N, CA and C atoms as an extended XYZ file, in Angstrom:
267
Properties=species:S:1:pos:R:3:atomname:S:1:resname:S:1:resid:I:1 pbc="F F F"
N         0.846       -1.167        0.000 N   UNK     1
C         0.000        0.000        0.000 CA  UNK     1
C         0.898        1.239        0.000 C   UNK     1
N         0.471        2.224       -0.724 N   UNK     2
C         1.280        3.430       -0.806 CA  UNK     2
C         1.266        4.177        0.516 C   UNK     2
N         2.295        4.958        0.732 N   UNK     3
C         2.461        5.661        2.003 CA  UNK     3
C         1.385        6.732        2.204 C   UNK     3
N         1.053        7.466        1.137 N   UNK     4
C         0.061        8.541        1.300 CA  UNK     4
C        -1.332        7.986        1.552 C   UNK     4
N        -1.661        6.809        1.040 N   UNK     5
C        -2.960        6.185        1.301 CA  UNK     5
C        -3.050        5.774        2.768 C   UNK     5
N        -1.973        5.215        3.274 N   UNK     6
C        -1.946        4.802        4.677 CA  UNK     6
C        -2.065        6.012        5.604 C   UNK     6
N        -1.337        7.096        5.293 N   UNK     7
C        -1.411        8.299        6.138 CA  UNK     7
C        -2.786        8.956        6.062 C   UNK     7
N        -3.393        8.976        4.896 N   UNK     8
C        -4.727        9.583        4.796 CA  UNK     8
C        -5.766        8.728        5.518 C   UNK     8
N        -5.623        7.412        5.521 N   UNK     9
C        -6.537        6.556        6.268 CA  UNK     9
C        -6.400        6.794        7.767 C   UNK     9
N        -5.154        6.928        8.263 N   UNK    10
C        -4.950        7.214        9.676 CA  UNK    10
C        -5.476        8.597       10.046 C   UNK    10
N        -5.328        9.561        9.169 N   UNK    11
C        -5.836       10.912        9.429 CA  UNK    11
C        -7.359       10.904        9.519 C   UNK    11
N        -8.013       10.229        8.598 N   UNK    12
C        -9.486       10.150        8.632 CA  UNK    12
C        -9.970        9.416        9.876 C   UNK    12
N        -9.296        8.355       10.246 N   UNK    13
C        -9.674        7.601       11.443 CA  UNK    13
C        -9.505        8.443       12.702 C   UNK    13
N        -8.405        9.164       12.803 N   UNK    14
C        -8.190        9.998       13.987 CA  UNK    14
C        -9.186       11.160       14.039 C   UNK    14
N        -9.508       11.764       12.896 N   UNK    15
C       -10.513       12.833       12.885 CA  UNK    15
C       -11.881       12.316       13.319 C   UNK    15
N       -12.218       11.116       12.878 N   UNK    16
C       -13.507       10.542       13.268 CA  UNK    16
C       -13.541       10.263       14.776 C   UNK    16
N       -12.461        9.723       15.324 N   UNK    17
C       -12.425        9.440       16.759 CA  UNK    17
C       -12.479       10.717       17.592 C   UNK    17
N       -11.774       11.764       17.188 N   UNK    18
C       -11.827       13.042       17.912 CA  UNK    18
C       -13.218       13.672       17.822 C   UNK    18
N       -13.872       13.533       16.688 N   UNK    19
C       -15.231       14.079       16.538 CA  UNK    19
C       -16.210       13.339       17.435 C   UNK    19
N       -16.084       12.025       17.502 N   UNK    20
C       -16.958       11.235       18.375 CA  UNK    20
C       -16.741       11.609       19.829 C   UNK    20
N       -15.494       11.773       20.227 N   UNK    21
C       -15.191       12.143       21.611 CA  UNK    21
C       -15.730       13.540       21.935 C   UNK    21
N       -15.576       14.478       21.020 N   UNK    22
C       -16.055       15.839       21.272 CA  UNK    22
C       -17.577       15.896       21.311 C   UNK    22
N       -18.227       15.133       20.443 N   UNK    23
C       -19.685       15.162       20.404 CA  UNK    23
C       -20.294       14.510       21.641 C   UNK    23
N       -19.702       13.446       22.109 N   UNK    24
C       -20.294       12.728       23.235 CA  UNK    24
C       -20.004       13.385       24.581 C   UNK    24
N       -18.988       14.227       24.675 N   UNK    25
C       -18.654       14.826       25.970 CA  UNK    25
C       -19.043       16.288       26.094 C   UNK    25
N       -19.501       16.937       25.063 N   UNK    26
C       -19.821       18.362       25.205 CA  UNK    26
C       -21.174       18.528       25.886 C   UNK    26
N       -21.326       19.634       26.620 N   UNK    27
C       -22.587       19.930       27.304 CA  UNK    27
C       -22.823       21.430       27.316 C   UNK    27
N       -24.044       21.824       27.657 N   UNK    28
C       -24.434       23.227       27.679 CA  UNK    28
C       -25.012       23.556       29.054 C   UNK    28
N       -24.699       24.748       29.586 N   UNK    29
C       -25.228       25.106       30.905 CA  UNK    29
C       -26.732       25.392       30.888 C   UNK    29
N       -27.265       25.744       29.742 N   UNK    30
C       -28.706       26.033       29.658 CA  UNK    30
C       -29.280       25.430       28.390 C   UNK    30
N       -30.601       25.336       28.327 N   UNK    31
C       -31.262       24.781       27.145 CA  UNK    31
C       -31.180       25.734       25.961 C   UNK    31
N       -31.066       27.031       26.192 N   UNK    32
C       -30.977       27.979       25.079 CA  UNK    32
C       -29.661       27.823       24.333 C   UNK    32
N       -28.615       27.442       25.041 N   UNK    33
C       -27.327       27.199       24.376 CA  UNK    33
C       -27.381       25.959       23.506 C   UNK    33
N       -28.133       24.954       23.941 N   UNK    34
C       -28.258       23.723       23.159 CA  UNK    34
C       -29.087       23.948       21.903 C   UNK    34
N       -30.008       24.923       21.931 N   UNK    35
C       -30.847       25.190       20.764 CA  UNK    35
C       -30.049       25.799       19.617 C   UNK    35
N       -28.961       26.501       19.925 N   UNK    36
C       -28.173       27.123       18.863 CA  UNK    36
C       -26.917       26.322       18.508 C   UNK    36
N       -26.667       25.222       19.200 N   UNK    37
C       -25.491       24.395       18.927 CA  UNK    37
C       -25.767       23.512       17.703 C   UNK    37
N       -24.891       23.577       16.720 N   UNK    38
C       -25.127       22.809       15.493 CA  UNK    38
C       -24.979       21.314       15.732 C   UNK    38
N       -24.136       20.897       16.673 N   UNK    39
C       -23.997       19.469       16.970 CA  UNK    39
C       -25.273       18.932       17.602 C   UNK    39
N       -25.838       19.687       18.562 N   UNK    40
C       -27.068       19.237       19.227 CA  UNK    40
C       -28.257       19.229       18.272 C   UNK    40
N       -28.322       20.235       17.415 N   UNK    41
C       -29.422       20.294       16.448 CA  UNK    41
C       -29.343       19.114       15.491 C   UNK    41
N       -28.151       18.766       15.017 N   UNK    42
C       -27.995       17.631       14.108 CA  UNK    42
C       -28.266       16.312       14.816 C   UNK    42
N       -27.894       16.204       16.092 N   UNK    43
C       -28.097       14.954       16.820 CA  UNK    43
C       -29.563       14.704       17.122 C   UNK    43
N       -30.323       15.749       17.377 N   UNK    44
C       -31.726       15.586       17.765 CA  UNK    44
C       -32.706       15.843       16.631 C   UNK    44
N       -32.227       16.062       15.431 N   UNK    45
C       -33.146       16.352       14.322 CA  UNK    45
C       -33.853       15.100       13.827 C   UNK    45
N       -33.261       13.921       14.026 N   UNK    46
C       -33.893       12.697       13.544 CA  UNK    46
C       -34.611       11.939       14.655 C   UNK    46
N       -34.790       12.557       15.818 N   UNK    47
C       -35.483       11.900       16.919 CA  UNK    47
C       -36.956       11.754       16.547 C   UNK    47
N       -37.521       10.559       16.676 N   UNK    48
C       -38.928       10.372       16.307 CA  UNK    48
C       -39.863       11.079       17.294 C   UNK    48
N       -40.935       11.594       16.768 N   UNK    49
C       -41.911       12.259       17.622 CA  UNK    49
C       -42.874       11.226       18.195 C   UNK    49
N       -43.378       11.512       19.367 N   UNK    50
C       -44.290       10.588       20.031 CA  UNK    50
C       -45.705       10.864       19.540 C   UNK    50
N       -46.339        9.840       19.057 N   UNK    51
C       -47.699        9.965       18.569 CA  UNK    51
C       -48.654        9.555       19.681 C   UNK    51
N       -49.569       10.452       20.042 N   UNK    52
C       -50.475       10.162       21.158 CA  UNK    52
C       -51.793        9.563       20.691 C   UNK    52
N       -52.102        9.684       19.438 N   UNK    53
C       -53.373        9.139       18.962 CA  UNK    53
C       -53.122        7.806       18.259 C   UNK    53
N       -53.660        6.755       18.862 N   UNK    54
C       -53.529        5.430       18.271 CA  UNK    54
C       -54.858        5.054       17.637 C   UNK    54
N       -54.828        4.727       16.396 N   UNK    55
C       -56.053        4.361       15.691 CA  UNK    55
C       -56.401        2.916       16.006 C   UNK    55
N       -57.663        2.699       16.346 N   UNK    56
C       -58.116        1.340       16.625 CA  UNK    56
C       -58.409        0.634       15.300 C   UNK    56
N       -58.043       -0.629       15.176 N   UNK    57
C       -58.313       -1.337       13.924 CA  UNK    57
C       -59.800       -1.628       13.765 C   UNK    57
N       -60.250       -1.570       12.537 N   UNK    58
C       -61.653       -1.855       12.224 CA  UNK    58
C       -61.672       -3.098       11.342 C   UNK    58
N       -62.367       -4.133       11.824 N   UNK    59
C       -62.446       -5.375       11.070 CA  UNK    59
C       -63.821       -5.469       10.423 C   UNK    59
N       -63.844       -5.504        9.106 N   UNK    60
C       -65.090       -5.658        8.366 CA  UNK    60
C       -64.879       -6.653        7.241 C   UNK    60
N       -65.991       -7.263        6.839 N   UNK    61
C       -65.927       -8.199        5.712 CA  UNK    61
C       -66.016       -7.406        4.421 C   UNK    61
N       -65.067       -7.594        3.551 N   UNK    62
C       -65.051       -6.855        2.287 CA  UNK    62
C       -65.815       -7.610        1.220 C   UNK    62
N       -65.651       -8.874        1.155 N   UNK    63
C       -66.344       -9.668        0.147 CA  UNK    63
C       -66.199      -11.142        0.475 C   UNK    63
N       -66.851      -11.957       -0.301 N   UNK    64
C       -66.758      -13.395       -0.092 CA  UNK    64
C       -66.121      -14.029       -1.308 C   UNK    64
N       -65.455      -15.128       -1.057 N   UNK    65
C       -64.807      -15.858       -2.133 CA  UNK    65
C       -65.833      -16.746       -2.821 C   UNK    65
N       -65.972      -16.574       -4.099 N   UNK    66
C       -66.910      -17.394       -4.874 CA  UNK    66
C       -66.098      -18.330       -5.741 C   UNK    66
N       -66.248      -19.601       -5.474 N   UNK    67
C       -65.522      -20.588       -6.255 CA  UNK    67
C       -66.350      -20.979       -7.466 C   UNK    67
N       -65.727      -20.962       -8.611 N   UNK    68
C       -66.382      -21.334       -9.855 CA  UNK    68
C       -65.657      -22.549      -10.406 C   UNK    68
N       -66.421      -23.587      -10.749 N   UNK    69
C       -65.802      -24.773      -11.326 CA  UNK    69
C       -65.309      -24.457      -12.726 C   UNK    69
N       -64.072      -24.812      -12.966 N   UNK    70
C       -63.475      -24.577      -14.270 CA  UNK    70
C       -63.412      -25.914      -14.993 C   UNK    70
N       -64.067      -25.977      -16.149 N   UNK    71
C       -64.084      -27.195      -16.949 CA  UNK    71
C       -63.462      -26.866      -18.296 C   UNK    71
N       -62.423      -27.612      -18.628 N   UNK    72
C       -61.776      -27.406      -19.912 CA  UNK    72
C       -62.611      -28.081      -20.994 C   UNK    72
N       -62.916      -27.349      -22.034 N   UNK    73
C       -63.715      -27.887      -23.131 CA  UNK    73
C       -62.780      -28.238      -24.280 C   UNK    73
N       -62.798      -29.518      -24.634 N   UNK    74
C       -61.938      -29.982      -25.718 CA  UNK    74
C       -62.694      -29.871      -27.036 C   UNK    74
N       -61.964      -29.526      -28.078 N   UNK    75
C       -62.559      -29.430      -29.409 CA  UNK    75
C       -61.940      -30.488      -30.287 C   UNK    75
N       -62.732      -31.378      -30.784 N   UNK    76
C       -62.251      -32.380      -31.726 CA  UNK    76
C       -62.853      -32.080      -33.085 C   UNK    76
N       -62.156      -31.349      -33.858 N   UNK    77
C       -62.621      -31.032      -35.196 CA  UNK    77
C       -61.566      -31.568      -36.160 C   UNK    77
N       -61.873      -32.699      -36.749 N   UNK    78
C       -60.888      -33.376      -37.589 CA  UNK    78
C       -60.626      -32.671      -38.913 C   UNK    78
N       -61.485      -31.770      -39.313 N   UNK    79
C       -61.253      -31.101      -40.584 CA  UNK    79
C       -60.089      -30.122      -40.488 C   UNK    79
N       -59.754      -29.717      -39.296 N   UNK    80
C       -58.646      -28.775      -39.135 CA  UNK    80
C       -57.287      -29.456      -39.109 C   UNK    80
N       -57.270      -30.789      -39.019 N   UNK    81
C       -55.996      -31.479      -38.923 CA  UNK    81
C       -55.283      -31.578      -40.276 C   UNK    81
N       -55.999      -31.401      -41.351 N   UNK    82
C       -55.379      -31.442      -42.680 CA  UNK    82
C       -55.083      -32.877      -43.143 C   UNK    82
N       -55.882      -33.813      -42.728 N   UNK    83
C       -55.674      -35.207      -43.139 CA  UNK    83
C       -56.306      -35.390      -44.509 C   UNK    83
N       -55.576      -35.980      -45.418 N   UNK    84
C       -56.125      -36.259      -46.742 CA  UNK    84
C       -55.919      -37.712      -47.074 C   UNK    84
N       -56.585      -38.152      -48.020 N   UNK    85
C       -56.509      -39.557      -48.431 CA  UNK    85
C       -55.222      -39.866      -49.147 C   UNK    85
N       -55.012      -41.160      -49.490 N   UNK    86
C       -53.798      -41.556      -50.200 CA  UNK    86
C       -53.817      -41.014      -51.631 C   UNK    86
N       -52.657      -40.836      -52.209 N   UNK    87
C       -52.619      -40.339      -53.582 CA  UNK    87
C       -53.228      -41.328      -54.564 C   UNK    87
N       -53.877      -40.806      -55.576 N   UNK    88
C       -54.537      -41.622      -56.569 CA  UNK    88
C       -53.553      -41.886      -57.708 C   UNK    88
N       -53.444      -43.183      -58.138 N   UNK    89
C       -52.553      -43.544      -59.233 CA  UNK    89
C       -53.244      -43.620      -60.555 C   UNK    89
């Protein structure tokens, strides 16, 4: 592996570890400071909201299954087969 690839991989890894350490240990003395912090806003922007209204399921019959007997109809029409008699001498 080339030297610059190895150094850039170590640099990216160290930057990621320092970012994780800084994000997990930072705090704010008041809630107003947390509202303007870009790290806190990004961390809490994907938090799911709590839904208080739960819809009750409604069970109703939509329709009934109607079974129909399927019968294959065969056609025996010998004129379509193209059978002809023996050649005449």
